[in-house]
N, C-alpha and C positions, 0 to 999 in steps of 0.2 A: 656860343654862336647860337644865332638864331636861323633857323630852318625854314621856310615857308610851306611845310610838308603838304596841306592841301593841295598845292599850287604845282608839286613838282611832279611833271611828267616822264622823267628818265633821269638814271644814275648811271654815267660813267665813271671808271678809275685809268686814267692815262699814267701809261709807265713812261721812263727814260733810262737811257744808260748813264745817268750821271751820278749814280750813288758809288760808293757809301758815303762819301763825303758831301754831297749836294741832296738837295731834296729830289726824289725819283718817282713819287707817289703823289698824285693829284687826283682827287675826286671831282667830279662835274655833275652837278645839279642842274638840271634843265627845267626852268619855268617858262610861262609865256612871256616873262620880261626877259628872258636870255639866259646864258648858261654863267654860273658860277661856278670858278675853278677854286678848289679850297686845297692846299698842300696837305699831305697827308698827317703831318704833326700836329694838325688843327682837329684832328678826326678822335675826339676825346670819348670816353664811355658815354655821355649823353647824349652826342650824338649817335654813336650805336644802337642806344637806349630807342632813339626816335625812328631809325631804320628798323627797328624790330618792330615796333607800334605801329609805324604808318606805312612801310611798304611790302605788303604780304609777297611772297615767293622771290624774295631778295636772292640772288645768286652768291651765297658766301663762299662756296667753294671758289667761284671766281676773284673774289675779293682775297682769299688766301692766296692764290694762282700770282694775284696781280701783285701782292707784296712782296712776293720771292722772284718776282720777273727783275732781267737785268735789259730787257729788251724795250723799243721804242714802241709803244702798243696801246691801242684803246680798247679796254674791256667794257663790254655791255652787261652792267651787273642788275639792272631792274628798268623796265616800262612797265609803264599804266596798263597798256593793252594786254601785255603778256600776263601780267597780274591779276586779271579779270579772270584767268583760267587755271590759278594756283588753289588748289584745294587749301583748307585750311588744318589746322593740327587736329580738330575733332573729326571733321571728315576722313583724315589719314586714319586716325585711330579706329574710326567705325569701320573702315575699309579693311586694315588689318586683321579687326576682330573678325570681320565676316570672313576673311581667307584662313582664318586659322579655325575657325569653327567647321569650314567645309571638309 
């Protein structure tokens, strides 16, 4: 699956009450061209690697909660504006080191 990572402005996860015998998790990738809804069964390791590489601050905890949901719900997992304030791993490590040093 090819996702135009530089164009993605938001990612959501839509859950339904249709499981476990029907698809009940759908990923939503928002770009200037529209929203692509991808059934969860097509989200493989390559897509997750792309999320890790291109979407800093992605809310993994929301992805986990959505995967266990049996409710009709839309989960906001990532937004470009929010990611501007997400510290990198190096920044978090430096903050932790400073905290321990105090």
